[in-house]
C-alpha positions in Angstrom: 40.1 164.5 110.3 42.9 163.3 113.0 41.8 161.7 116.3 42.7 165.1 118.1 40.6 167.4 116.0 37.1 165.8 115.9 37.2 165.7 119.9 38.0 169.7 119.5 35.4 169.9 118.1 33.2 169.4 120.5 35.3 170.5 123.3 32.9 173.0 126.0 33.3 176.5 126.1 36.8 178.0 127.9 36.8 178.8 131.6 36.6 183.2 131.9 39.5 182.4 134.1 41.4 180.7 132.1 44.7 182.4 131.4 45.6 180.1 128.6 42.1 181.2 127.1 42.4 184.6 124.4 40.9 187.7 125.6 37.1 188.0 125.3 37.2 191.1 123.0 38.9 188.9 120.1 36.4 187.6 117.2 35.4 184.5 117.4 34.8 184.1 121.7 30.9 184.8 121.7 29.9 181.9 119.2 28.4 179.3 121.1 30.1 175.4 121.0 27.4 174.0 118.6 27.6 176.9 116.1 31.2 176.0 116.4 30.7 171.8 116.0 28.6 172.6 112.5 31.8 174.5 111.5 30.6 178.3 112.1 33.6 180.6 112.7 33.7 184.3 112.2 35.5 183.9 108.9 32.0 182.8 107.3 29.0 185.5 106.9 26.7 183.4 109.6 29.2 182.8 112.3 29.7 186.2 112.5 26.0 187.1 112.2 25.8 184.8 115.5 29.5 186.1 117.3 28.1 190.2 116.9 25.1 188.7 118.2 26.1 187.3 120.8 28.6 190.3 121.7 25.1 192.3 122.6 24.4 193.0 125.9 20.7 193.3 127.3 21.2 195.8 130.1 22.7 198.5 127.4 20.4 200.2 125.7 22.5 200.9 122.5 22.6 197.2 122.1 19.0 196.6 122.6 17.8 199.0 120.1 21.1 197.0 117.7 19.1 193.8 118.2 15.9 195.2 117.5 17.1 196.8 114.3 18.7 192.9 113.4 15.4 191.6 113.8 13.9 193.8 111.6 16.5 193.5 108.9 15.8 189.3 109.4 12.5 189.4 110.1 11.2 191.8 107.2 12.0 190.0 104.2 10.1 186.9 105.5 7.1 189.0 106.4 7.0 190.5 103.0 7.6 186.9 101.6 4.5 185.6 103.3 2.3 188.7 102.8 3.1 188.0 98.8 2.1 184.0 99.2 -1.3 185.9 101.2 -1.9 188.0 98.1 -1.3 185.7 95.5 -4.2 183.5 96.8 
């Protein structure tokens, strides 16, 4: 890595009024700076999920339904695995 790239990894999120910043509807604009520092982007599955979840608005009813659906989708396998372990005892 070159010297400038290291600083870019830990750069803060751009200001919303910055005229040089890409539009907010472009993919990858809702990733937290910590996720970017770990190397996640909207091109990898984990980064795409974080970017998608970051776009959800709690004030919109449909977005809350989608958030609950994601919670069930990712939480149900964990609950079933724990039940399987408890059933084995």
